[in-house]
DOKOL-225125 format. One line per field, with one value per residue: residue number from 1; x negated, z negated, y negated of N, C-alpha, C in turn. Coordinates in pm, 1 decimal. Last residue first. Example, Ala and Ser with C-alpha at 12.3 -4.5 7.8 and 13.67 -1.06 7.14 Angstrom:
n [2:1]
n.X [-1285.0:-1319.0]
n.Z [-708.0:-780.0]
n.Y [225.0:569.0]
ca.X [-1367.0:-1230.0]
ca.Z [-714.0:-780.0]
ca.Y [106.0:450.0]
c.X [-1290.0:-1320.0]
c.Z [-787.0:-780.0]
c.Y [-3.0:330.0]
This chain:
n [155:154:153:152:151:150:149:148:147:146:145:144:143:142:141:140:139:138:137:136:135:134:133:132:131:130:129:128:127:126:125:124:123:122:121:120:119:118:117:116:115:114:113:112:111:110:109:108:107:106:105:104:103:102:101:100:99:98:97:96:95:94:93:92:91:90:89:88:87:86:85:84:83:82:81:80:79:78:77:76:75:74:73:72:71:70:69:68:67:66:65:64:63:62:61:60:59:58:57:56:55:54:53:52:51:50:49:48:47:46:45:44:43:42:41:40:39:38:37:36:35:34:33:32:31:30:29:28:27:26:25:24:23:22:21:20:19:18:17:16:15:14:13:12:11:10:9:8:7:6:5:4:3:2:1]
n.X [-5296.5:-5220.5:-5394.7:-5557.1:-5775.6:-5776.6:-5892.9:-5893.0:-5817.0:-5686.2:-5603.6:-5442.0:-5415.9:-5157.1:-4999.3:-4832.9:-4980.8:-5276.4:-5542.8:-5626.3:-5539.7:-5531.2:-5487.6:-5500.8:-5460.3:-5563.8:-5518.0:-5648.2:-5547.2:-5735.8:-5923.1:-5970.7:-5706.4:-5777.8:-5904.1:-6047.2:-5866.2:-5675.7:-5690.7:-5661.3:-5385.3:-5165.1:-4934.1:-4922.5:-4728.9:-4717.4:-4490.7:-4467.3:-4553.3:-4856.6:-5064.4:-4945.0:-4747.4:-4892.1:-5060.1:-4899.3:-4753.2:-4746.8:-4939.3:-5173.5:-5196.3:-5325.3:-5592.5:-5656.4:-5487.2:-5275.5:-5069.2:-4934.1:-4977.3:-4902.2:-4642.5:-4562.0:-4332.7:-4296.9:-4055.8:-3980.4:-3840.4:-3589.1:-3456.3:-3610.8:-3574.5:-3796.5:-3891.6:-4125.7:-4327.1:-4335.4:-4137.8:-4214.4:-4264.2:-4185.6:-4058.8:-3804.0:-3604.9:-3276.9:-3245.7:-3349.2:-3644.6:-3798.2:-4047.3:-3990.6:-3919.2:-4171.1:-4297.2:-4140.3:-4192.2:-4469.2:-4491.2:-4364.2:-4548.3:-4774.7:-4812.0:-4950.3:-4874.6:-5180.9:-5416.8:-5441.4:-5384.1:-5242.6:-5293.4:-5132.9:-5154.4:-4973.9:-4786.7:-4589.6:-4695.0:-4658.2:-4554.7:-4378.3:-4547.8:-4648.9:-4414.1:-4379.3:-4601.2:-4527.7:-4288.8:-4384.4:-4550.9:-4360.3:-4201.2:-4368.0:-4623.7:-4856.0:-5120.7:-5357.2:-5504.8:-5739.3:-5837.6:-6068.7:-6363.1:-6549.1:-6565.7:-6520.2:-6762.5:-7025.9:-7325.0]
n.Z [671.9:346.9:80.6:-17.0:-131.2:-276.5:-242.1:-3.2:99.4:354.4:455.6:683.0:789.1:946.6:1101.1:1109.6:1242.4:1414.7:1408.9:1243.1:994.1:847.6:523.6:381.0:136.9:28.0:-181.2:-310.5:-513.6:-794.2:-935.8:-1167.0:-1287.0:-1428.9:-1614.9:-1480.7:-1330.1:-1366.5:-1153.2:-932.2:-892.8:-784.8:-823.5:-814.7:-845.1:-928.8:-946.6:-1234.9:-1464.8:-1576.2:-1590.7:-1572.4:-1780.8:-2010.9:-1994.1:-2050.2:-2245.6:-2261.8:-2446.4:-2303.9:-2153.4:-2308.5:-2264.7:-2049.9:-2046.7:-1906.3:-1650.1:-1428.2:-1239.8:-1232.3:-1164.8:-1090.2:-1057.5:-1050.4:-973.4:-1072.5:-862.9:-739.9:-730.1:-759.5:-947.7:-1083.1:-1303.0:-1326.3:-1531.8:-1580.7:-1578.4:-1400.9:-1159.4:-996.3:-680.9:-589.4:-409.6:-425.0:-412.1:-318.9:-273.4:-123.8:-41.2:145.2:-30.2:-137.2:90.0:136.8:-104.7:-101.8:124.7:21.4:-181.7:-32.0:152.1:102.6:-95.8:-266.8:-155.8:-275.5:-351.1:-513.8:-575.6:-680.8:-812.9:-849.2:-979.1:-703.6:-375.7:-41.0:208.7:215.1:184.8:444.2:574.3:444.1:536.0:805.4:769.9:653.8:861.8:1064.5:943.3:927.9:1183.5:1268.2:1127.4:1147.4:919.3:848.1:618.7:463.4:377.7:109.6:-152.7:-166.1:-64.4:-150.1:-25.1]
n.Y [1766.3:1906.9:2018.5:2214.2:2092.6:1783.0:1543.9:1277.3:961.8:775.4:455.6:263.1:-53.6:-232.9:-508.7:-725.0:-921.1:-807.3:-786.2:-980.9:-902.4:-624.1:-476.3:-147.1:88.1:402.4:667.1:964.1:1219.6:1341.8:1480.3:1333.9:1126.3:811.6:659.8:465.7:314.9:122.1:-46.2:112.9:147.3:18.5:288.2:627.2:903.4:1243.6:1507.4:1730.3:1850.3:1687.0:1514.5:1263.7:1283.0:1314.3:1094.1:865.2:742.6:474.1:408.8:441.2:213.2:31.5:74.3:-86.6:-392.5:-490.0:-399.8:-484.3:-281.4:-19.5:162.8:503.1:741.5:1072.5:1304.1:1647.1:1907.2:1951.2:1718.9:1505.3:1216.8:974.6:715.4:460.5:255.1:-28.3:-214.0:-408.7:-264.0:-36.1:-94.7:143.7:355.7:477.5:841.6:1078.1:1251.4:1425.9:1364.1:1169.9:966.1:911.5:805.5:576.4:434.5:404.4:236.3:13.7:-43.2:-112.6:-318.5:-548.1:-729.0:-748.0:-492.5:-153.7:185.1:450.2:796.6:1085.9:1404.8:1712.6:1861.0:1975.1:1858.2:1728.6:1723.5:1515.5:1296.8:1270.8:1188.6:944.6:801.5:776.0:625.1:385.8:296.0:259.3:61.2:-155.2:-125.3:-18.0:164.1:414.3:625.1:856.8:1100.5:1125.8:989.3:1136.5:1199.4:1467.7:1566.9:1329.5:1209.1]
ca.X [-5312.3:-5221.8:-5317.2:-5430.9:-5795.9:-5703.5:-5975.7:-5829.0:-5925.0:-5653.6:-5712.4:-5417.7:-5504.1:-5214.8:-5099.4:-4780.8:-4930.2:-5133.1:-5471.6:-5671.3:-5454.8:-5629.2:-5438.9:-5561.5:-5391.9:-5595.3:-5464.0:-5659.7:-5555.6:-5627.8:-5875.3:-6076.5:-5766.7:-5717.6:-5821.0:-6119.5:-5941.9:-5686.3:-5687.6:-5797.7:-5460.2:-5268.2:-4972.4:-4967.8:-4768.1:-4738.9:-4586.6:-4415.8:-4494.3:-4729.1:-5096.2:-5058.0:-4710.0:-4780.8:-5116.2:-4943.1:-4765.0:-4659.5:-4798.8:-5141.5:-5145.3:-5179.8:-5533.8:-5630.7:-5596.4:-5384.8:-5148.4:-4924.6:-5023.5:-4980.3:-4697.9:-4622.6:-4385.9:-4327.7:-4155.0:-3973.5:-3936.2:-3681.0:-3374.3:-3601.7:-3553.4:-3697.8:-3882.0:-3989.8:-4300.6:-4457.6:-4116.8:-4188.7:-4360.8:-4150.3:-4180.1:-3863.8:-3731.0:-3364.6:-3212.8:-3240.4:-3577.0:-3657.5:-4037.2:-4046.4:-3816.3:-4065.4:-4352.5:-4147.8:-4056.2:-4407.0:-4552.3:-4307.9:-4412.6:-4781.1:-4717.9:-5006.3:-4814.6:-5038.5:-5378.6:-5432.0:-5464.3:-5221.6:-5315.6:-5167.7:-5155.5:-5062.0:-4921.3:-4605.7:-4634.9:-4701.3:-4660.6:-4324.8:-4464.2:-4738.2:-4478.9:-4278.0:-4592.1:-4651.9:-4286.1:-4284.0:-4607.1:-4470.4:-4142.3:-4325.7:-4492.9:-4824.3:-4977.6:-5328.5:-5383.9:-5723.2:-5737.4:-6017.3:-6228.0:-6522.5:-6596.2:-6415.1:-6643.2:-6950.3:-7182.2]
ca.Z [738.3:494.0:126.1:39.6:-5.4:-267.6:-302.7:-78.3:53.7:255.3:440.7:566.4:800.8:823.9:1108.0:1048.6:1108.0:1405.1:1484.1:1382.0:1068.4:937.0:635.7:409.6:247.2:33.2:-61.0:-308.5:-373.8:-737.4:-811.5:-1064.4:-1269.7:-1315.4:-1665.2:-1576.7:-1264.7:-1468.1:-1286.6:-965.5:-969.9:-853.2:-756.8:-900.1:-745.6:-971.7:-861.2:-1124.9:-1361.6:-1594.7:-1599.3:-1485.4:-1640.7:-1985.7:-1976.5:-1913.9:-2249.2:-2160.9:-2483.8:-2408.3:-2087.2:-2297.0:-2384.5:-2022.7:-2100.9:-1939.8:-1759.6:-1548.4:-1212.3:-1347.9:-1114.7:-1178.7:-982.4:-1144.5:-915.0:-1084.9:-962.0:-762.0:-733.7:-622.5:-942.2:-983.1:-1278.0:-1286.5:-1469.7:-1563.5:-1662.2:-1539.2:-1214.7:-1138.0:-760.4:-590.7:-482.1:-380.4:-461.9:-241.8:-356.2:-145.2:-152.7:191.1:56.6:-223.3:23.3:235.4:-63.0:-210.3:125.6:140.8:-217.4:-128.3:182.7:203.4:36.3:-265.3:-201.7:-168.9:-370.9:-407.2:-613.6:-565.6:-844.2:-773.9:-1034.5:-845.4:-466.0:-180.9:184.2:243.6:73.4:334.6:614.6:429.9:393.9:770.2:833.0:585.8:729.5:1083.1:979.9:803.5:1133.6:1321.6:1132.7:1179.8:998.6:871.4:716.0:534.1:417.2:251.8:-116.5:-220.3:18.5:-166.3:-37.9]
ca.Y [1636.9:1909.6:1903.6:2256.9:2163.7:1908.2:1647.4:1384.8:1049.4:877.1:552.7:348.2:62.1:-179.1:-402.8:-602.6:-947.8:-834.3:-682.3:-992.9:-995.4:-685.1:-557.3:-277.1:21.7:260.3:604.1:818.6:1178.8:1261.2:1541.3:1339.0:1259.1:882.4:769.9:549.4:421.9:228.0:-106.8:67.6:246.8:-60.7:164.0:517.1:804.0:1105.3:1437.4:1649.2:1934.9:1754.5:1656.4:1296.4:1264.8:1406.3:1228.6:894.9:888.2:534.3:388.7:538.8:333.4:19.0:135.6:55.1:-313.1:-580.8:-343.2:-567.2:-417.6:-63.3:37.0:403.1:627.9:966.0:1213.9:1501.7:1859.4:2063.3:1839.1:1558.1:1361.0:1014.9:859.1:495.4:385.0:51.1:-96.1:-448.5:-358.1:-48.6:-100.7:10.7:347.2:369.5:708.5:1016.8:1151.6:1458.2:1458.1:1297.1:1024.2:965.1:923.1:684.4:466.5:480.4:368.6:78.8:-1.7:-2.7:-212.0:-457.4:-739.0:-781.2:-625.3:-253.0:65.6:352.0:657.6:1003.1:1262.3:1623.5:1860.8:1941.4:1955.9:1718.9:1821.2:1649.0:1339.5:1310.6:1313.7:1048.0:834.6:843.8:757.2:466.2:323.9:355.1:190.5:-91.6:-167.1:-150.3:140.5:275.4:602.7:714.1:1058.9:1241.1:951.6:1120.2:1061.4:1382.9:1575.0:1453.1:1181.6]
c.X [-5213.8:-5238.6:-5329.3:-5343.7:-5664.4:-5723.3:-5909.8:-5931.3:-5859.3:-5778.3:-5678.3:-5526.3:-5489.9:-5305.4:-5147.5:-4879.9:-4884.0:-5088.0:-5319.9:-5601.2:-5500.6:-5549.4:-5558.2:-5492.7:-5451.0:-5528.8:-5492.8:-5611.2:-5549.4:-5654.1:-5758.3:-6027.1:-5864.0:-5784.2:-5752.1:-6037.2:-6016.3:-5772.5:-5702.1:-5803.8:-5601.2:-5358.2:-5068.8:-5011.8:-4799.0:-4785.4:-4595.7:-4527.4:-4435.2:-4683.4:-4970.5:-5084.9:-4821.9:-4736.6:-5008.1:-4994.3:-4813.2:-4657.4:-4702.6:-4993.8:-5108.9:-5117.8:-5380.9:-5567.7:-5560.4:-5507.8:-5267.1:-4998.5:-5028.5:-5036.4:-4769.7:-4657.6:-4431.8:-4398.8:-4172.2:-4085.4:-3929.4:-3782.8:-3458.2:-3504.2:-3539.4:-3689.9:-3769.5:-3990.1:-4152.1:-4430.6:-4236.7:-4167.0:-4337.4:-4241.7:-4143.6:-3984.3:-3781.0:-3488.2:-3314.2:-3205.1:-3472.1:-3582.9:-3893.1:-4040.1:-3862.8:-3953.8:-4244.9:-4194.5:-4054.9:-4265.0:-4485.6:-4362.0:-4342.7:-4641.2:-4722.2:-4913.6:-4870.6:-4989.9:-5227.4:-5389.1:-5448.7:-5296.7:-5299.1:-5184.1:-5206.0:-5043.9:-5017.3:-4750.0:-4664.6:-4633.0:-4708.9:-4426.3:-4410.2:-4657.6:-4574.3:-4336.2:-4490.2:-4647.2:-4411.1:-4285.7:-4514.3:-4532.7:-4249.2:-4270.1:-4464.4:-4686.8:-4954.0:-5177.7:-5368.8:-5604.6:-5742.2:-5914.7:-6177.1:-6380.5:-6568.3:-6441.3:-6534.0:-6825.9:-7107.5]
c.Z [850.9:552.8:277.1:86.2:61.9:-131.6:-289.3:-134.3:-31.2:226.1:326.1:563.8:670.9:859.2:968.1:1050.0:1036.0:1261.0:1476.1:1471.0:1212.3:1030.3:722.8:527.3:261.7:156.3:-70.6:-174.7:-372.0:-590.4:-748.3:-931.9:-1151.1:-1303.6:-1552.8:-1627.0:-1360.8:-1418.6:-1398.2:-1105.7:-1007.2:-939.1:-845.8:-815.7:-823.7:-854.1:-911.6:-1036.9:-1244.5:-1472.6:-1618.0:-1480.2:-1547.1:-1839.6:-1948.9:-1894.1:-2115.1:-2170.0:-2384.0:-2444.8:-2188.4:-2228.7:-2383.5:-2143.8:-2084.6:-1986.8:-1785.1:-1668.9:-1339.1:-1331.3:-1233.5:-1100.4:-1081.6:-1068.8:-1014.6:-1007.9:-966.0:-871.1:-758.5:-615.3:-796.4:-981.6:-1178.1:-1254.7:-1440.7:-1491.1:-1661.4:-1632.7:-1361.7:-1214.5:-907.1:-683.2:-474.0:-470.2:-413.1:-289.9:-270.3:-236.0:-180.8:84.8:109.1:-141.6:-60.7:173.3:36.6:-173.7:19.2:150.4:-99.5:-163.5:88.2:236.5:142.4:-121.6:-205.8:-228.1:-249.7:-441.3:-491.2:-614.1:-720.9:-818.3:-961.2:-892.5:-611.1:-264.6:39.6:210.1:91.8:217.0:505.6:467.8:370.7:624.6:798.7:638.3:652.4:950.0:999.7:831.8:1000.7:1277.3:1180.6:1197.2:1021.9:965.2:726.9:640.7:505.3:273.6:30.7:-191.7:-33.3:-79.3:-47.0]
c.Y [1624.0:1772.2:1895.7:2141.0:2198.8:1972.5:1782.7:1482.1:1154.7:959.3:646.7:455.4:140.4:-61.9:-364.3:-486.4:-821.4:-846.9:-699.3:-890.5:-1016.5:-775.4:-595.2:-344.1:-118.0:200.7:455.1:763.3:1026.6:1229.5:1464.9:1397.0:1261.2:1020.4:848.1:667.2:512.9:344.0:-4.0:7.8:202.4:28.1:86.6:398.0:676.8:1021.2:1294.3:1597.0:1857.0:1830.9:1740.8:1446.6:1311.5:1399.8:1332.5:1037.3:941.2:686.0:453.5:531.2:441.5:140.9:125.8:125.8:-165.9:-507.2:-435.4:-508.9:-502.6:-204.4:-24.8:278.1:521.0:854.0:1099.8:1430.1:1707.0:2028.1:1962.6:1674.6:1404.0:1166.4:885.6:644.5:402.1:182.9:-2.3:-331.0:-389.5:-144.6:-124.4:12.2:203.7:361.7:604.9:876.7:1082.0:1363.2:1499.2:1405.5:1160.1:1028.5:991.3:814.4:582.2:522.1:456.4:220.8:64.0:48.6:-93.5:-341.5:-646.7:-788.3:-639.9:-385.1:-24.6:224.7:568.2:859.9:1188.8:1479.3:1769.1:1954.7:1919.0:1825.9:1821.9:1758.3:1479.8:1363.8:1363.5:1185.0:946.3:890.7:839.2:609.3:416.2:394.5:297.4:47.4:-98.2:-199.4:-2.5:261.6:453.2:699.1:907.1:1206.2:1063.9:1070.2:1034.4:1235.4:1481.8:1450.3:1313.5]
């Protein structure tokens, strides 16, 4: 198992506020050129995570899931944040229409919800975030697992 296959951070969250706060702390440490993927079932908190992460980056406007537009762009005042929701992508070739390479390899930070649907085109050094529910631990419980490749990403 390579280092990029290891789970580097496991965070247990018992509320949306905890998830938001954890994500905000991660966002504060992100920098241009990084790609973050979000994976989890419907209702696990991917959008709450994206909201906290974006706030940590300095986004002041309301962040919602860009399900019908595929991508939403936000300005931090320093660099852009590109928030993808690829849930409605039927075929990976549809990503070509978004000009995804300009975003993935550009000067901003990318946050991609439902990334497993396009995993063949995700950069190899992307930071992977998986959010799972466990109802035996409570309705609001989430286990957030972060796998990272970037050595400079703080925990």
